[in-house]
N, C-alpha and C positions, 0 to 999 in steps of 0.2 A: 504493500499499499505506499502511495506516495507521501512525503511527508511525514514519515512513520513517528516521530519523535513529537511532533508537534501535536498529534492525533492522539498518542499514549498519553500526552498531558490533560488532553481535552476528556480523555475517558476513563481516566484513572478515578476521578471522585465517583462517576457511574458505576465502575466495577465495584467501588466500596459500598455503594448504596444498595446494588442488587444484591440479594443473599445467594444467587448462583448464577452461572453462565448458560448460555444458550447450549444446548447438547449437540454434540457434533451430528448426532442423527439427524437433527431438525435442518443443519446446513446442506448435510448430503441431500434430504428430500428436496429442500427449496431451490437447490442449484440445478436440478435436473430438470431438461429441457420441456418436459411435459407437465411440469407443474408452474411454468412459467405464467401462463394465463391466469391460473388461480393466484398466481402471487401477486401480480399487479392488481387484479381485480380487487382483491381484498387489501391490499395497499391504498389504492384510491379512496375506496371506502372508509378505510382507517382514517385516513386524513380528514374525511367530511365530518366524520363522529366526533373528531379532536375538534374541531370548528364549532360542532354544534353544542359540545359540552362547556367550550367557553363562551359560547354565546347565552347558554341557559344560566349561567353562573351570573353574567353579567346583568341578565334580566329579572331574575330572580332576586337578586342581591344590592344591586347598584343605580338601576336606570329608572327614569319613570316611563310610561306607556309609550311615547312618542317616540324615545330613543329605542325602547324595545321593539317597536313596529320596523323600525329602520333598519334594526338588524336581521329581524325576520325576512324582511325584502331583500336584503343582501345576500343570505343564505340560499333563497327559495329557487333560482335557477338550477343551482347544484343539487338541491334535493328532489327537484323536477327531474332532472336527469337520472339521479340514481333510484328513487322510488317509484317514479311514473313514466321514466323514459321519453321524456320530452327534451327536446334540443339535442344539439350535437357537439363534436369539437368546435365546430365554426361558430355557432351560437354562443357558446359559452366564452369564447375567447373576448367578445365584448363586455363581459360581465367581472373582468377579472380586477379586483380591489375596488369595486363598484359599491363603496358605502356612501349614501346619499347625505349624510349630515355627519357633524361633529357629537359624538357621543358624549353626555356629560352625567355626573352623578346626581341623583334624586337628593333632596334637602334631606330626607331622614335616613339617608343610607349611612352606616356607621363603617363601611369598608372604604368610600373614597375613591379618588382618583387613580390610586394605584393599581387596584383590582381592574379597572376598566382599561387602564393603559397597555398592563400585561397582557390582558386578554384579546384586546382588539388587535394588538400586532399577532399575538399568536393566530387568531382567526386568519389575518391576512396571509401570513406565512402557510397556514395550512392549507387555504384555498389555492394559494399557487403552488403548493407542492401536487394537490389534487389535478390542476391542471397539467402539470409538467408529466404526471403518470399517465394522464389520458392522451396527451400527446406522443409520449411512446408507444403508448398501446396503438393510436392512429397509424404512426408511421410503420408499425409492425402487421398491421391489419389483423390486430385483435379485437373484437369487437365485445363493448361490455353485454353483461348478462347479470341477472339477481343471482345473488348465491346467498345461501343461509348465514347467519350470524354463529361465530364461533362463542365459545365459552368463557373465553378469557375475562373480558370487560365485565359479564355480569357474575363471575366467580370473585371479582373484586367488590363489586356494587353491592352484592349480598349483605356483606358485613358493615355497610355503614350505617351508623346509629340513626335514630330517627328523631332526636331531638337538637333543637339550634342551641349555640354555634357549632354544635359537634357534628352536625350533617356537612355543613359546609367544610368544615376542618377535613372529615373523612373522605369526601369528594375530593379535595385539592390533595391531600395525600395518595390517594388513587391515581389523580392524574399525572402525578410526580413520576409514580412508577410505571405508568404505560408508557410516557414520553421516554423513560431512563431505558425500558426495555426495548424501545423501537430504536432508538439510538444505538444499544449495545448490537442489536441484531443487524442493522445497516451497516456498521463496522465490520462485523464476524463475516458477512454475508459478501459483501461487497467483492473481494478478491476472487471469489468463486464464480463470478459471473461474467459476463461480456464487457468488453472496455466502456461502452456508452454506459450501460447501467453500474459498472463499476464506479464510473467518474459521477453519475447522478445519486448514487446513495453516498458516497462521501462527501458530496455537497450539502446534504442534508444532517451532517452530523452537528455541526455548530449549532443550528436553530433548535435541534431535537435535545441537546444537551443544555441550551439556555431554558427551553420550556421547561424541563423536569426541574431546574432551578428556581424557576418564577414560582411553580406550584407550590414548592415546597417552602419556600420564603413565606408566600402569602399564608401557608397553612400557620407557618409558627407567627407571624404578625397578628394574624387573626387569633388564636389561640393565647397568644400573651402569656404562655407558660411553656414548660418542658414539654412535647409531644414525643420525645424519642420512643417511648415505651408503644404509643400508637402507631408509628412510623414502623417500627421494627414487626408489628404485629401484622400490619399490612404485607410487609416485607416476607414474612412467612407464606401468608396465602399466595402470594404472587409467585414464589418459590416452587409451591406445590403444584400450581398450575403449569409452572412451565417444565417441571421435571416428571410429572404424573404421563402415564400413556395417553394418547391421544390419536383416535383414528379419522379425526377431521381436520385435514391440513388447510391452517391459515396463517397468516403473517405473526400472529400472536398465539398459535397453538403450542399443544406440550409435546412430548417426545413422541415420535411416530412410532 
């Protein structure tokens, strides 16, 4: 991998944060040509889900209805494409970063501009990555089709507590693990793919690493106390999902 020392430094905190490495068996399966279609489609869907998660957090905890509606409109073309098969590569090109207004915190929000700033940037980057994956699929003649959801995200979210502010804190911790695992897998998988995909996955490392840190920082700020035990708990759940046998291959699936 190019600039290996630079990426080793970038990935070091992620490897410390995660409680296990991606099994080699998953890398072997993911690098097989017959699994490329599923890998790319699920990767693209994951980018949208990451944007949706960030949007949900902003709308629920930080902004008024007008700003919330602007966020919904921003994501709608991407959701139409994934869930309703409306639009295509060309039509989505005109929607890149098409946020219609400045998003501001509502007066009664205790979480303020920092949550909005971090999550809006995350949404912009995830939607850009979504389009990049779609572009790669387009050039390779890979058509999008609906696929079933994997168990990974649900396996984490099922442990989220149902009272505030713990619900928000837990969701942010889950977000940190999802982003960290994505970054770890991009880095580990990249050398096993063709040159175009290797360069693409390496290009995603910096933003994915920052996303994990942003989620974790927000969780710590909102908690206002030590959350290391809760972080460790979700780390254990995440590692179990990654290491446990899984016959449904997805970008975040367990061991084949």
